[in-house]
DODREN-172306 format. One record per atom (N, C-alpha, C): residue number from 1; y, z, x; atom name. Coordinates in steps of 0.05 Angstrom, whole numbers, always signed. Layout:
N
(r NUM; (Y; Z; X); CA)
...
***
This chain:
116
(r 1; (-23; +0; +19); N)
(r 1; (+0; +0; +0); CA)
(r 1; (+23; +1; +20); C)
(r 2; (+44; -15; +10); N)
(r 2; (+68; -18; +26); CA)
(r 2; (+93; -15; +6); C)
(r 3; (+112; +1; +13); N)
(r 3; (+137; +5; -3); CA)
(r 3; (+161; -3; +13); C)
(r 4; (+176; -20; +3); N)
(r 4; (+199; -29; +19); CA)
(r 4; (+223; -28; +4); C)
(r 5; (+245; -15; +15); N)
(r 5; (+271; -13; +1); CA)
(r 5; (+295; -13; +18); C)
(r 6; (+315; -22; +8); N)
(r 6; (+341; -27; +25); CA)
(r 6; (+363; -15; +6); C)
(r 7; (+381; +0; +20); N)
(r 7; (+406; +7; +4); CA)
(r 7; (+429; +9; +23); C)
(r 8; (+454; +10; +15); N)
(r 8; (+476; +15; +32); CA)
(r 8; (+490; +41; +24); C)
(r 9; (+492; +58; +45); N)
(r 9; (+504; +84; +39); CA)
(r 9; (+531; +85; +53); C)
(r 10; (+550; +98; +41); N)
(r 10; (+576; +97; +49); CA)
(r 10; (+583; +115; +75); C)
(r 11; (+564; +116; +95); N)
(r 11; (+569; +132; +119); CA)
(r 11; (+563; +114; +142); C)
(r 12; (+575; +123; +162); N)
(r 12; (+571; +110; +190); CA)
(r 12; (+543; +111; +200); C)
(r 13; (+532; +93; +215); N)
(r 13; (+503; +97; +226); CA)
(r 13; (+497; +122; +241); C)
(r 14; (+516; +133; +256); N)
(r 14; (+509; +159; +270); CA)
(r 14; (+506; +181; +249); C)
(r 15; (+520; +182; +227); N)
(r 15; (+517; +202; +207); CA)
(r 15; (+491; +198; +194); C)
(r 16; (+484; +176; +186); N)
(r 16; (+458; +169; +173); CA)
(r 16; (+434; +178; +194); C)
(r 17; (+438; +169; +217); N)
(r 17; (+419; +175; +238); CA)
(r 17; (+414; +207; +239); C)
(r 18; (+435; +222; +240); N)
(r 18; (+433; +251; +240); CA)
(r 18; (+418; +260; +217); C)
(r 19; (+420; +250; +191); N)
(r 19; (+406; +258; +167); CA)
(r 19; (+378; +251; +168); C)
(r 20; (+370; +232; +186); N)
(r 20; (+343; +225; +188); CA)
(r 20; (+329; +240; +211); C)
(r 21; (+343; +250; +232); N)
(r 21; (+329; +260; +255); CA)
(r 21; (+333; +290; +259); C)
(r 22; (+355; +303; +248); N)
(r 22; (+360; +330; +253); CA)
(r 22; (+347; +345; +229); C)
(r 23; (+329; +365; +239); N)
(r 23; (+314; +380; +220); CA)
(r 23; (+329; +394; +201); C)
(r 24; (+353; +406; +207); N)
(r 24; (+369; +420; +187); CA)
(r 24; (+378; +401; +166); C)
(r 25; (+387; +378; +175); N)
(r 25; (+396; +358; +157); CA)
(r 25; (+372; +348; +137); C)
(r 26; (+349; +341; +149); N)
(r 26; (+326; +334; +134); CA)
(r 26; (+320; +355; +113); C)
(r 27; (+326; +379; +119); N)
(r 27; (+318; +400; +102); CA)
(r 27; (+339; +400; +76); C)
(r 28; (+358; +386; +78); N)
(r 28; (+382; +385; +58); CA)
(r 28; (+371; +366; +37); C)
(r 29; (+357; +344; +44); N)
(r 29; (+347; +323; +24); CA)
(r 29; (+318; +315; +23); C)
(r 30; (+302; +324; +42); N)
(r 30; (+275; +314; +40); CA)
(r 30; (+257; +333; +39); C)
(r 31; (+254; +353; +55); N)
(r 31; (+232; +376; +52); CA)
(r 31; (+245; +404; +55); C)
(r 32; (+235; +422; +48); N)
(r 32; (+244; +449; +49); CA)
(r 32; (+243; +463; +78); C)
(r 33; (+225; +455; +94); N)
(r 33; (+223; +464; +123); CA)
(r 33; (+215; +442; +138); C)
(r 34; (+229; +437; +162); N)
(r 34; (+224; +414; +177); CA)
(r 34; (+224; +422; +205); C)
(r 35; (+205; +412; +221); N)
(r 35; (+203; +412; +249); CA)
(r 35; (+205; +383; +260); C)
(r 36; (+218; +375; +277); N)
(r 36; (+218; +345; +287); CA)
(r 36; (+229; +344; +314); C)
(r 37; (+213; +335; +331); N)
(r 37; (+223; +326; +358); CA)
(r 37; (+226; +295; +358); C)
(r 38; (+252; +287; +353); N)
(r 38; (+258; +259; +348); CA)
(r 38; (+259; +241; +372); C)
(r 39; (+240; +241; +388); N)
(r 39; (+236; +224; +414); CA)
(r 39; (+206; +211; +415); C)
(r 40; (+205; +188; +427); N)
(r 40; (+178; +177; +424); CA)
(r 40; (+157; +195; +436); C)
(r 41; (+134; +198; +420); N)
(r 41; (+114; +216; +425); CA)
(r 41; (+120; +243; +413); C)
(r 42; (+143; +248; +404); N)
(r 42; (+149; +275; +392); CA)
(r 42; (+135; +278; +366); C)
(r 43; (+130; +305; +359); N)
(r 43; (+117; +311; +336); CA)
(r 43; (+131; +325; +314); C)
(r 44; (+126; +325; +291); N)
(r 44; (+136; +338; +268); CA)
(r 44; (+121; +348; +248); C)
(r 45; (+133; +366; +234); N)
(r 45; (+118; +378; +209); CA)
(r 45; (+139; +380; +187); C)
(r 46; (+133; +368; +162); N)
(r 46; (+148; +369; +140); CA)
(r 46; (+134; +388; +120); C)
(r 47; (+147; +409; +110); N)
(r 47; (+136; +426; +91); CA)
(r 47; (+151; +426; +64); C)
(r 48; (+138; +426; +41); N)
(r 48; (+153; +429; +16); CA)
(r 48; (+149; +455; +1); C)
(r 49; (+164; +464; -17); N)
(r 49; (+161; +485; -31); CA)
(r 49; (+137; +489; -46); C)
(r 50; (+122; +469; -51); N)
(r 50; (+97; +472; -68); CA)
(r 50; (+73; +476; -49); C)
(r 51; (+77; +480; -22); N)
(r 51; (+57; +485; -2); CA)
(r 51; (+48; +461; +9); C)
(r 52; (+56; +437; +1); N)
(r 52; (+48; +411; +16); CA)
(r 52; (+58; +411; +42); C)
(r 53; (+43; +400; +61); N)
(r 53; (+50; +397; +91); CA)
(r 53; (+42; +371; +99); C)
(r 54; (+59; +356; +114); N)
(r 54; (+50; +329; +126); CA)
(r 54; (+60; +332; +155); C)
(r 55; (+46; +322; +174); N)
(r 55; (+51; +318; +201); CA)
(r 55; (+58; +290; +207); C)
(r 56; (+74; +288; +229); N)
(r 56; (+83; +261; +239); CA)
(r 56; (+84; +261; +270); C)
(r 57; (+80; +235; +281); N)
(r 57; (+83; +231; +309); CA)
(r 57; (+104; +209; +311); C)
(r 58; (+126; +212; +326); N)
(r 58; (+146; +193; +330); CA)
(r 58; (+135; +172; +347); C)
(r 59; (+136; +148; +336); N)
(r 59; (+126; +123; +350); CA)
(r 59; (+147; +109; +364); C)
(r 60; (+172; +105; +351); N)
(r 60; (+193; +89; +364); CA)
(r 60; (+221; +101; +356); C)
(r 61; (+239; +101; +375); N)
(r 61; (+267; +112; +369); CA)
(r 61; (+286; +93; +384); C)
(r 62; (+304; +84; +372); N)
(r 62; (+328; +66; +378); CA)
(r 62; (+351; +80; +366); C)
(r 63; (+365; +99; +381); N)
(r 63; (+384; +117; +370); CA)
(r 63; (+405; +98; +353); C)
(r 64; (+410; +110; +331); N)
(r 64; (+428; +101; +309); CA)
(r 64; (+420; +74; +299); C)
(r 65; (+395; +64; +304); N)
(r 65; (+383; +37; +295); CA)
(r 65; (+359; +37; +285); C)
(r 66; (+337; +51; +295); N)
(r 66; (+311; +49; +287); CA)
(r 66; (+294; +72; +295); C)
(r 67; (+279; +80; +272); N)
(r 67; (+259; +105; +276); CA)
(r 67; (+232; +99; +261); C)
(r 68; (+213; +101; +277); N)
(r 68; (+185; +95; +265); CA)
(r 68; (+168; +121; +268); C)
(r 69; (+157; +130; +246); N)
(r 69; (+141; +154; +245); CA)
(r 69; (+113; +146; +237); C)
(r 70; (+91; +160; +247); N)
(r 70; (+66; +155; +240); CA)
(r 70; (+57; +181; +226); C)
(r 71; (+52; +180; +200); N)
(r 71; (+42; +203; +187); CA)
(r 71; (+11; +210; +191); C)
(r 72; (+5; +236; +188); N)
(r 72; (-24; +243; +194); CA)
(r 72; (-46; +231; +175); C)
(r 73; (-35; +221; +154); N)
(r 73; (-56; +207; +137); CA)
(r 73; (-60; +176; +143); C)
(r 74; (-47; +168; +164); N)
(r 74; (-50; +141; +171); CA)
(r 74; (-30; +122; +161); C)
(r 75; (-10; +134; +148); N)
(r 75; (+14; +120; +140); CA)
(r 75; (+34; +117; +161); C)
(r 76; (+53; +98; +155); N)
(r 76; (+76; +97; +174); CA)
(r 76; (+101; +90; +157); C)
(r 77; (+122; +101; +168); N)
(r 77; (+149; +97; +158); CA)
(r 77; (+167; +85; +179); C)
(r 78; (+181; +63; +176); N)
(r 78; (+200; +50; +194); CA)
(r 78; (+226; +48; +179); C)
(r 79; (+245; +58; +193); N)
(r 79; (+274; +61; +180); CA)
(r 79; (+292; +47; +202); C)
(r 80; (+304; +27; +189); N)
(r 80; (+324; +11; +207); CA)
(r 80; (+352; +13; +193); C)
(r 81; (+373; +19; +211); N)
(r 81; (+400; +22; +203); CA)
(r 81; (+417; -3; +216); C)
(r 82; (+434; -11; +199); N)
(r 82; (+452; -34; +207); CA)
(r 82; (+481; -27; +196); C)
(r 83; (+500; -26; +212); N)
(r 83; (+528; -23; +204); CA)
(r 83; (+534; -46; +185); C)
(r 84; (+551; -42; +165); N)
(r 84; (+559; -60; +147); CA)
(r 84; (+589; -52; +139); C)
(r 85; (+602; -68; +127); N)
(r 85; (+630; -61; +120); CA)
(r 85; (+633; -40; +103); C)
(r 86; (+614; -34; +82); N)
(r 86; (+617; -11; +65); CA)
(r 86; (+603; +13; +76); C)
(r 87; (+593; +13; +100); N)
(r 87; (+577; +37; +112); CA)
(r 87; (+552; +29; +129); C)
(r 88; (+529; +38; +119); N)
(r 88; (+507; +30; +134); CA)
(r 88; (+485; +20; +117); C)
(r 89; (+473; -3; +123); N)
(r 89; (+449; -12; +109); CA)
(r 89; (+426; +1; +119); C)
(r 90; (+408; +15; +100); N)
(r 90; (+386; +29; +107); CA)
(r 90; (+361; +14; +98); C)
(r 91; (+342; +5; +115); N)
(r 91; (+321; -11; +106); CA)
(r 91; (+297; +4; +114); C)
(r 92; (+281; +12; +94); N)
(r 92; (+256; +28; +97); CA)
(r 92; (+230; +13; +87); C)
(r 93; (+211; +17; +107); N)
(r 93; (+184; +3; +101); CA)
(r 93; (+167; +26; +104); C)
(r 94; (+151; +34; +84); N)
(r 94; (+131; +55; +87); CA)
(r 94; (+104; +43; +80); C)
(r 95; (+86; +46; +95); N)
(r 95; (+60; +39; +88); CA)
(r 95; (+39; +64; +88); C)
(r 96; (+21; +63; +69); N)
(r 96; (+3; +84; +68); CA)
(r 96; (-27; +74; +56); C)
(r 97; (-45; +85; +70); N)
(r 97; (-74; +77; +60); CA)
(r 97; (-78; +87; +30); C)
(r 98; (-61; +106; +22); N)
(r 98; (-65; +117; -7); CA)
(r 98; (-39; +111; -23); C)
(r 99; (-42; +98; -45); N)
(r 99; (-21; +88; -63); CA)
(r 99; (-4; +112; -73); C)
(r 100; (-16; +135; -85); N)
(r 100; (+2; +153; -94); CA)
(r 100; (+21; +168; -76); C)
(r 101; (+12; +179; -51); N)
(r 101; (+30; +188; -33); CA)
(r 101; (+54; +172; -27); C)
(r 102; (+48; +147; -20); N)
(r 102; (+69; +128; -12); CA)
(r 102; (+89; +125; -35); C)
(r 103; (+80; +122; -59); N)
(r 103; (+100; +118; -81); CA)
(r 103; (+117; +142; -84); C)
(r 104; (+101; +165; -84); N)
(r 104; (+114; +194; -91); CA)
(r 104; (+134; +198; -68); C)
(r 105; (+129; +195; -43); N)
(r 105; (+149; +200; -21); CA)
(r 105; (+172; +179; -22); C)
(r 106; (+166; +155; -28); N)
(r 106; (+188; +135; -32); CA)
(r 106; (+207; +143; -55); C)
(r 107; (+199; +152; -76); N)
(r 107; (+215; +160; -101); CA)
(r 107; (+230; +186; -90); C)
(r 108; (+217; +206; -79); N)
(r 108; (+233; +230; -71); CA)
(r 108; (+255; +225; -52); C)
(r 109; (+245; +209; -32); N)
(r 109; (+266; +205; -9); CA)
(r 109; (+290; +189; -18); C)
(r 110; (+285; +167; -32); N)
(r 110; (+308; +152; -42); CA)
(r 110; (+326; +165; -61); C)
(r 111; (+312; +180; -81); N)
(r 111; (+331; +196; -97); CA)
(r 111; (+345; +215; -83); C)
(r 112; (+335; +228; -65); N)
(r 112; (+352; +251; -50); CA)
(r 112; (+373; +240; -31); C)
(r 113; (+363; +216; -19); N)
(r 113; (+384; +202; -3); CA)
(r 113; (+409; +190; -14); C)
(r 114; (+403; +179; -37); N)
(r 114; (+427; +166; -53); CA)
(r 114; (+441; +187; -64); C)
(r 115; (+433; +212; -72); N)
(r 115; (+447; +231; -84); CA)
(r 115; (+463; +250; -64); C)
(r 116; (+456; +245; -38); N)
(r 116; (+469; +263; -18); CA)
(r 116; (+498; +251; -11); C)
***
């Protein structure tokens, strides 16, 4: 299963990048507790209030441009940022071997990001 989405947010790429890589900022919109070492080979843990926990390994980092994470369930999320006149274009492609988690994470993340 692959989910792809693109939006423009009214923030500069460095601000969007911080929201994607700083654990405190991720806790504002994505998970209730985050540990993330946002460098290639770095590891992370995302925890939600319902007890759900997912682990990641950072595969790629191009600061302010591209972040690729490999989830522990075999899924991957690639996020690319591009400066545009109105802010930053955020392009996300998430793949998952399991349909439900990919769709659920996609909906949660985009709802939270666009509300922030």
